[in-house]
Every structure is written in C-alpha cells, then in structure tokens.
Biotite code that builds the C-alpha atoms (Angstrom):
import biotite.structure as struc

atoms = struc.array([
    struc.Atom([196.451, 85.248, -96.719], chain_id="A", res_id=1, res_name="MET", atom_name="CA", element="C"),
    struc.Atom([192.859, 84.312, -95.898], chain_id="A", res_id=2, res_name="ASP", atom_name="CA", element="C"),
    struc.Atom([192.371, 85.076, -92.211], chain_id="A", res_id=3, res_name="GLN", atom_name="CA", element="C"),
    struc.Atom([189.417, 82.688, -92.121], chain_id="A", res_id=4, res_name="GLY", atom_name="CA", element="C"),
    struc.Atom([191.817, 79.727, -92.229], chain_id="A", res_id=5, res_name="ASN", atom_name="CA", element="C"),
    struc.Atom([194.092, 81.063, -89.514], chain_id="A", res_id=6, res_name="LEU", atom_name="CA", element="C"),
    struc.Atom([194.071, 80.149, -85.845], chain_id="A", res_id=7, res_name="LYS", atom_name="CA", element="C"),
    struc.Atom([194.691, 82.729, -83.115], chain_id="A", res_id=8, res_name="PHE", atom_name="CA", element="C"),
    struc.Atom([196.131, 82.779, -79.600], chain_id="A", res_id=9, res_name="THR", atom_name="CA", element="C"),
    struc.Atom([195.194, 84.895, -76.596], chain_id="A", res_id=10, res_name="LYS", atom_name="CA", element="C"),
    struc.Atom([198.687, 86.430, -76.793], chain_id="A", res_id=11, res_name="THR", atom_name="CA", element="C"),
    struc.Atom([197.843, 87.750, -80.304], chain_id="A", res_id=12, res_name="HIS", atom_name="CA", element="C"),
    struc.Atom([199.871, 85.397, -82.458], chain_id="A", res_id=13, res_name="GLU", atom_name="CA", element="C"),
    struc.Atom([198.327, 83.911, -85.574], chain_id="A", res_id=14, res_name="TRP", atom_name="CA", element="C"),
    struc.Atom([199.023, 80.435, -86.903], chain_id="A", res_id=15, res_name="VAL", atom_name="CA", element="C"),
    struc.Atom([198.653, 79.131, -90.445], chain_id="A", res_id=16, res_name="ASN", atom_name="CA", element="C"),
    struc.Atom([198.752, 75.327, -90.543], chain_id="A", res_id=17, res_name="VAL", atom_name="CA", element="C"),
    struc.Atom([200.373, 73.576, -93.518], chain_id="A", res_id=18, res_name="GLU", atom_name="CA", element="C"),
    struc.Atom([200.676, 69.858, -92.754], chain_id="A", res_id=19, res_name="GLY", atom_name="CA", element="C"),
    struc.Atom([202.953, 69.488, -89.709], chain_id="A", res_id=20, res_name="ASP", atom_name="CA", element="C"),
    struc.Atom([204.433, 72.970, -90.145], chain_id="A", res_id=21, res_name="THR", atom_name="CA", element="C"),
    struc.Atom([202.911, 76.246, -89.007], chain_id="A", res_id=22, res_name="VAL", atom_name="CA", element="C"),
    struc.Atom([203.693, 79.791, -90.041], chain_id="A", res_id=23, res_name="THR", atom_name="CA", element="C"),
    struc.Atom([203.503, 82.192, -87.094], chain_id="A", res_id=24, res_name="VAL", atom_name="CA", element="C"),
    struc.Atom([203.037, 85.952, -86.964], chain_id="A", res_id=25, res_name="GLY", atom_name="CA", element="C"),
    struc.Atom([201.493, 88.626, -84.771], chain_id="A", res_id=26, res_name="ILE", atom_name="CA", element="C"),
    struc.Atom([198.064, 90.024, -85.464], chain_id="A", res_id=27, res_name="THR", atom_name="CA", element="C"),
    struc.Atom([197.134, 93.505, -86.624], chain_id="A", res_id=28, res_name="ASP", atom_name="CA", element="C"),
    struc.Atom([195.511, 94.004, -83.189], chain_id="A", res_id=29, res_name="PHE", atom_name="CA", element="C"),
    struc.Atom([198.895, 93.400, -81.522], chain_id="A", res_id=30, res_name="ALA", atom_name="CA", element="C"),
    struc.Atom([200.728, 95.673, -83.947], chain_id="A", res_id=31, res_name="VAL", atom_name="CA", element="C"),
    struc.Atom([198.176, 98.466, -83.388], chain_id="A", res_id=32, res_name="ASN", atom_name="CA", element="C"),
    struc.Atom([198.626, 98.154, -79.618], chain_id="A", res_id=33, res_name="GLN", atom_name="CA", element="C"),
    struc.Atom([202.404, 98.417, -79.938], chain_id="A", res_id=34, res_name="LEU", atom_name="CA", element="C"),
    struc.Atom([202.384, 101.305, -82.465], chain_id="A", res_id=35, res_name="THR", atom_name="CA", element="C"),
    struc.Atom([205.750, 102.216, -84.034], chain_id="A", res_id=36, res_name="ASP", atom_name="CA", element="C"),
    struc.Atom([207.947, 99.116, -84.174], chain_id="A", res_id=37, res_name="LEU", atom_name="CA", element="C"),
    struc.Atom([211.705, 99.633, -83.965], chain_id="A", res_id=38, res_name="VAL", atom_name="CA", element="C"),
    struc.Atom([213.252, 96.189, -83.363], chain_id="A", res_id=39, res_name="TYR", atom_name="CA", element="C"),
    struc.Atom([212.501, 92.467, -83.523], chain_id="A", res_id=40, res_name="ILE", atom_name="CA", element="C"),
    struc.Atom([214.444, 89.575, -82.042], chain_id="A", res_id=41, res_name="GLU", atom_name="CA", element="C"),
    struc.Atom([213.838, 86.350, -83.953], chain_id="A", res_id=42, res_name="LEU", atom_name="CA", element="C"),
    struc.Atom([214.435, 82.781, -82.824], chain_id="A", res_id=43, res_name="PRO", atom_name="CA", element="C"),
    struc.Atom([217.327, 80.808, -84.323], chain_id="A", res_id=44, res_name="THR", atom_name="CA", element="C"),
    struc.Atom([216.692, 78.332, -87.144], chain_id="A", res_id=45, res_name="VAL", atom_name="CA", element="C"),
    struc.Atom([217.224, 74.804, -85.806], chain_id="A", res_id=46, res_name="GLY", atom_name="CA", element="C"),
    struc.Atom([216.358, 75.748, -82.238], chain_id="A", res_id=47, res_name="SER", atom_name="CA", element="C"),
    struc.Atom([213.362, 74.266, -80.477], chain_id="A", res_id=48, res_name="THR", atom_name="CA", element="C"),
    struc.Atom([210.445, 76.154, -79.047], chain_id="A", res_id=49, res_name="CYS", atom_name="CA", element="C"),
    struc.Atom([207.795, 75.222, -76.521], chain_id="A", res_id=50, res_name="GLU", atom_name="CA", element="C"),
    struc.Atom([204.131, 76.188, -76.683], chain_id="A", res_id=51, res_name="ALA", atom_name="CA", element="C"),
    struc.Atom([203.407, 79.195, -74.491], chain_id="A", res_id=52, res_name="GLY", atom_name="CA", element="C"),
    struc.Atom([207.081, 80.035, -73.959], chain_id="A", res_id=53, res_name="LYS", atom_name="CA", element="C"),
    struc.Atom([208.903, 83.156, -75.191], chain_id="A", res_id=54, res_name="VAL", atom_name="CA", element="C"),
    struc.Atom([210.797, 82.676, -78.455], chain_id="A", res_id=55, res_name="PHE", atom_name="CA", element="C"),
    struc.Atom([211.553, 86.277, -79.396], chain_id="A", res_id=56, res_name="GLY", atom_name="CA", element="C"),
    struc.Atom([210.521, 89.845, -78.790], chain_id="A", res_id=57, res_name="GLU", atom_name="CA", element="C"),
    struc.Atom([209.283, 92.887, -80.609], chain_id="A", res_id=58, res_name="VAL", atom_name="CA", element="C"),
    struc.Atom([210.076, 96.392, -79.489], chain_id="A", res_id=59, res_name="GLU", atom_name="CA", element="C"),
    struc.Atom([208.172, 99.585, -80.214], chain_id="A", res_id=60, res_name="SER", atom_name="CA", element="C"),
    struc.Atom([208.772, 103.172, -79.204], chain_id="A", res_id=61, res_name="VAL", atom_name="CA", element="C"),
    struc.Atom([206.563, 102.576, -76.163], chain_id="A", res_id=62, res_name="LYS", atom_name="CA", element="C"),
    struc.Atom([207.138, 98.975, -75.051], chain_id="A", res_id=63, res_name="ALA", atom_name="CA", element="C"),
    struc.Atom([208.993, 95.693, -75.425], chain_id="A", res_id=64, res_name="VAL", atom_name="CA", element="C"),
    struc.Atom([206.688, 92.713, -75.898], chain_id="A", res_id=65, res_name="SER", atom_name="CA", element="C"),
    struc.Atom([207.566, 89.056, -75.784], chain_id="A", res_id=66, res_name="ASP", atom_name="CA", element="C"),
    struc.Atom([206.644, 86.782, -78.678], chain_id="A", res_id=67, res_name="LEU", atom_name="CA", element="C"),
    struc.Atom([205.163, 83.495, -77.503], chain_id="A", res_id=68, res_name="TYR", atom_name="CA", element="C"),
    struc.Atom([205.440, 80.314, -79.485], chain_id="A", res_id=69, res_name="SER", atom_name="CA", element="C"),
    struc.Atom([201.950, 78.963, -80.086], chain_id="A", res_id=70, res_name="PRO", atom_name="CA", element="C"),
    struc.Atom([203.247, 75.416, -80.627], chain_id="A", res_id=71, res_name="VAL", atom_name="CA", element="C"),
    struc.Atom([206.129, 73.183, -79.620], chain_id="A", res_id=72, res_name="SER", atom_name="CA", element="C"),
    struc.Atom([208.626, 72.071, -82.219], chain_id="A", res_id=73, res_name="GLY", atom_name="CA", element="C"),
    struc.Atom([211.653, 73.066, -84.258], chain_id="A", res_id=74, res_name="GLU", atom_name="CA", element="C"),
    struc.Atom([212.187, 76.476, -85.856], chain_id="A", res_id=75, res_name="ILE", atom_name="CA", element="C"),
    struc.Atom([212.648, 75.705, -89.567], chain_id="A", res_id=76, res_name="THR", atom_name="CA", element="C"),
    struc.Atom([212.649, 79.220, -91.010], chain_id="A", res_id=77, res_name="GLU", atom_name="CA", element="C"),
    struc.Atom([212.618, 82.853, -89.852], chain_id="A", res_id=78, res_name="VAL", atom_name="CA", element="C"),
    struc.Atom([211.685, 86.006, -91.724], chain_id="A", res_id=79, res_name="ASN", atom_name="CA", element="C"),
    struc.Atom([215.119, 87.610, -91.365], chain_id="A", res_id=80, res_name="SER", atom_name="CA", element="C"),
    struc.Atom([214.070, 90.591, -93.533], chain_id="A", res_id=81, res_name="ALA", atom_name="CA", element="C"),
    struc.Atom([212.138, 91.860, -90.488], chain_id="A", res_id=82, res_name="LEU", atom_name="CA", element="C"),
    struc.Atom([215.374, 92.517, -88.581], chain_id="A", res_id=83, res_name="VAL", atom_name="CA", element="C"),
    struc.Atom([216.226, 95.433, -90.893], chain_id="A", res_id=84, res_name="ASP", atom_name="CA", element="C"),
    struc.Atom([212.650, 96.519, -91.672], chain_id="A", res_id=85, res_name="ASP", atom_name="CA", element="C"),
    struc.Atom([209.740, 95.923, -89.297], chain_id="A", res_id=86, res_name="GLN", atom_name="CA", element="C"),
    struc.Atom([207.188, 97.668, -91.557], chain_id="A", res_id=87, res_name="SER", atom_name="CA", element="C"),
    struc.Atom([205.734, 94.390, -92.969], chain_id="A", res_id=88, res_name="PRO", atom_name="CA", element="C"),
    struc.Atom([204.535, 93.607, -89.417], chain_id="A", res_id=89, res_name="LEU", atom_name="CA", element="C"),
    struc.Atom([202.294, 96.691, -89.675], chain_id="A", res_id=90, res_name="SER", atom_name="CA", element="C"),
    struc.Atom([201.652, 96.829, -93.408], chain_id="A", res_id=91, res_name="ASP", atom_name="CA", element="C"),
    struc.Atom([200.970, 93.131, -94.067], chain_id="A", res_id=92, res_name="ASP", atom_name="CA", element="C"),
    struc.Atom([200.860, 91.252, -90.717], chain_id="A", res_id=93, res_name="PRO", atom_name="CA", element="C"),
    struc.Atom([199.129, 88.190, -92.231], chain_id="A", res_id=94, res_name="PHE", atom_name="CA", element="C"),
    struc.Atom([201.376, 88.010, -95.305], chain_id="A", res_id=95, res_name="GLY", atom_name="CA", element="C"),
    struc.Atom([204.906, 89.372, -95.694], chain_id="A", res_id=96, res_name="SER", atom_name="CA", element="C"),
    struc.Atom([204.939, 90.146, -91.952], chain_id="A", res_id=97, res_name="GLY", atom_name="CA", element="C"),
    struc.Atom([205.126, 86.473, -90.944], chain_id="A", res_id=98, res_name="TRP", atom_name="CA", element="C"),
    struc.Atom([207.758, 85.832, -88.272], chain_id="A", res_id=99, res_name="ILE", atom_name="CA", element="C"),
    struc.Atom([208.744, 82.174, -88.213], chain_id="A", res_id=100, res_name="THR", atom_name="CA", element="C"),
    struc.Atom([207.892, 78.654, -89.345], chain_id="A", res_id=101, res_name="LYS", atom_name="CA", element="C"),
    struc.Atom([207.792, 75.781, -86.876], chain_id="A", res_id=102, res_name="VAL", atom_name="CA", element="C"),
    struc.Atom([207.704, 72.035, -87.524], chain_id="A", res_id=103, res_name="LYS", atom_name="CA", element="C"),
    struc.Atom([205.271, 70.902, -84.826], chain_id="A", res_id=104, res_name="MET", atom_name="CA", element="C"),
    struc.Atom([206.080, 68.104, -82.421], chain_id="A", res_id=105, res_name="SER", atom_name="CA", element="C"),
    struc.Atom([202.494, 67.933, -81.076], chain_id="A", res_id=106, res_name="ASN", atom_name="CA", element="C"),
    struc.Atom([199.659, 68.815, -83.458], chain_id="A", res_id=107, res_name="THR", atom_name="CA", element="C"),
    struc.Atom([197.033, 68.508, -80.693], chain_id="A", res_id=108, res_name="SER", atom_name="CA", element="C"),
    struc.Atom([198.283, 71.879, -79.393], chain_id="A", res_id=109, res_name="GLU", atom_name="CA", element="C"),
    struc.Atom([196.311, 73.440, -82.264], chain_id="A", res_id=110, res_name="LEU", atom_name="CA", element="C"),
    struc.Atom([193.021, 72.479, -80.585], chain_id="A", res_id=111, res_name="ASP", atom_name="CA", element="C"),
    struc.Atom([193.268, 75.304, -78.032], chain_id="A", res_id=112, res_name="GLN", atom_name="CA", element="C"),
    struc.Atom([193.321, 78.183, -80.536], chain_id="A", res_id=113, res_name="PHE", atom_name="CA", element="C"),
    struc.Atom([190.507, 80.491, -81.593], chain_id="A", res_id=114, res_name="MET", atom_name="CA", element="C"),
    struc.Atom([189.124, 80.854, -85.095], chain_id="A", res_id=115, res_name="ASN", atom_name="CA", element="C"),
    struc.Atom([188.843, 84.320, -86.696], chain_id="A", res_id=116, res_name="ALA", atom_name="CA", element="C"),
    struc.Atom([185.363, 85.059, -85.280], chain_id="A", res_id=117, res_name="ASP", atom_name="CA", element="C"),
    struc.Atom([186.290, 83.959, -81.763], chain_id="A", res_id=118, res_name="GLU", atom_name="CA", element="C"),
    struc.Atom([189.471, 86.032, -81.928], chain_id="A", res_id=119, res_name="TYR", atom_name="CA", element="C"),
    struc.Atom([187.574, 89.131, -83.100], chain_id="A", res_id=120, res_name="ARG", atom_name="CA", element="C"),
    struc.Atom([185.215, 88.815, -80.106], chain_id="A", res_id=121, res_name="LYS", atom_name="CA", element="C"),
    struc.Atom([188.203, 88.290, -77.794], chain_id="A", res_id=122, res_name="PHE", atom_name="CA", element="C"),
    struc.Atom([189.834, 91.507, -79.070], chain_id="A", res_id=123, res_name="CYS", atom_name="CA", element="C"),
    struc.Atom([186.581, 93.438, -78.633], chain_id="A", res_id=124, res_name="GLU", atom_name="CA", element="C"),
    struc.Atom([186.392, 92.294, -75.008], chain_id="A", res_id=125, res_name="SER", atom_name="CA", element="C"),
    struc.Atom([190.046, 93.307, -74.439], chain_id="A", res_id=126, res_name="GLU", atom_name="CA", element="C"),
    struc.Atom([189.520, 96.748, -75.969], chain_id="A", res_id=127, res_name="ALA", atom_name="CA", element="C"),
    struc.Atom([186.831, 97.667, -73.404], chain_id="A", res_id=128, res_name="HIS", atom_name="CA", element="C"),
])
C-alpha cells in the first residue's frame, strides 16, 4: 500500500480512505515501540465505533496498548487472521496487517489527520 495516500493519527493508527469506508491499522512506528506482539483484541463486525475512543487492544511482551478508532461509524470487517497470528502487524503493517474497516458516519473527521510527511516529523519529535 502506498503510504503517501494514507492519513495518520497522533495515536499511531493509519487510515486508508476508500469512498465512505476506511481501512485502519497501526503504524510501523507503533509496532516497533511495542516489540513482540502476543495478542490482539478486535472490534465486533456490526458494532459502532466513535472517533478517539478505544475499539480494541494489542498486547506485547512488555505492554498492553489500546487501539483508538480514528473515525466514527460502523465496523464492517475485521482482519480475524490477526487473532491467531500477529506477525502481519510487524511484517506488513500497511498491507496484510490491516486491523479493521469502518463505514464512516462523519467524513469531516478525516480533516484532523496528518499526511505521511507530517506523521514522520511527529514520530521524530516523539522519539527524542
């Protein structure tokens, strides 16, 4: 997936917009901070999520981190393969490591996100 077209949140989720649906995942920066992933809790298909609210969690050998929904809407699909194997989150975070798809209820929520360059600068400032 071309990262140049993605949008990014300050909580290290990425968003790929396709019409009124977004695909959501966590960035390689987030995965590198967590290190060895051991568990993921996914939202339920058909449930609703709210921008900025927790909709799942990912657990590593050193921490449990909440997953925040970048947009409000309905969960239309989840990457259930991640429950048994979290390696795509590390190996291909912007491709096969996607987490969920959400049909947005408010597309203006997309306006607050960073582009790839802004996100890179944000991560550099967090790393120092």
